[in-house]
N, C-alpha and C positions, 0 to 999 in steps of 0.2 A: 433503509436494505437489511434485512434479515442475517444476520450471521454465519445462519445454518444453510443459509443458499449453497445450493452445489457447485462444485468450480464450475466456470462457462467462460468462452468469451476470451481466450489468451488469448496477448500476443500471439503472431509467429515466430517472435526471438523467441519466446519460451514453448518450445513444441514440443520438444524431447521432454524439457521439466514436469509438461500436461503429461504425457504420457508413463513417467516413471511415477509420479503423483496413484495414479487412476492402476498399474497395476499394482500400486502401497497399500491399495483402498484409502486412499486419502481426499476425502469427497467435498469437504466444507471448507470456509477460511478458517474455521476454527481447529481446526486438525493439521493447517498448515501451519498454522501458528505455535502450534505444541509439540510440535516437530525440535530433535535436540541433534547441536552440530553431528554429534556422534551416529545418530540415524541419518542424516543426512549424508556423510560418508558412506553410510552403509549402500544406501538404495542407487547413489551413484557411481559403486563400482560395476565397473563392467557396461557400463551404457556409452553414449553419446552426448548426457546430458553433463551440467557444468553446477560445479558446488556453488558459484557464482553467483548463479541463476536462480537457484533455491533459494541461496540467501536474500535477494531480491523478490522473488516471491514471500516472503518469509514477512522480509520491513512490508511487503503491499497489505499481506491477511493483517498484519501488529491494524495496521493505519484502517482496513475497510470494520475490522473487528472494534477497534476502539472507538473510531471517530463516527462509524455507520456510515461510510462512505461509498462511493461506486469504483469501482477498477481501476475507470480512466484516472482518476482525480487523485486516488493512492498513487496510482503508478504517478502520478504527475508532482506531489509531491517528494517518493524517496528519486525521481531525477534530476528536485529542483534540487537535490543535496539536503533534503530536511528525512531526519533517522526517528525522532521519536516524538511524543506530545512537548515531550520537555521544550525540541527547539523549535516547534510550533508555538510552542506558551511565551518560548520571550520574544514574538516579533511585536511590529505591528503588521494592522492589517494594510498598509503602505507596503511596508518590507514584506508580505507572502506575496501580495498580488506583485510587486515587483521580480522578485525570484521567479514564480512561474510564471510569470510574463515571459522574462528572458529565456529561459527553455522553449514555451512554446514560440517566439517570435526567431531562436535559432534554428529551432527543426520546421521554422515555417511550416506552421501548419493548415494557412488561411481561415483556422474555426475563431468563429467568438471565443475567447479564453473560458475555461472551465472556469476559474478562478477569481470573482469581480471582489473590490469592499466588502459587497452584502457580506461574499459566501467567507471571507476570508475571516472577516468578527465572528464568525457565526463557526468557523473551524478551528478557531483559536481558545473561542470559550469551551469549549467540547474538549479541545489538552487539555483545558486551566482543569475543568471538572476531575478530570482521570485523572490528573497528578494529585488532585485532594480528595480524590473516591467519596466525590459527590454525589447522593444520587440525584439522576435524570428526571423533569417532570415532566418529560414525554410521559 
């Protein structure tokens, strides 16, 4: 997935924030990631969006840009209580699968889990590489 991709397929709970981002000409995940807290407060003023939701989107953008993953995987990581690559890098693949699986079971998604042991291992390795600024081999 390219970090330059336009913002699309937002969850319905972020409808107002999506409108705010588009009205402020923020159309890529990289640009969401670069928003400061001050800019978030200015964008939210007088709108129906929430600061909390924009900060969640910024966290999702962080995972999308640094780990090169899809929106649903990034949202799952964030909602599972993981807020940084450092937090992910400290987990074993089994712990990551447990954290994300617990959330998916709680939500009763009824789908095949997004993150299995293989995917967890890949995510942890990517997170470790970003911490040490090791160039990707892709």
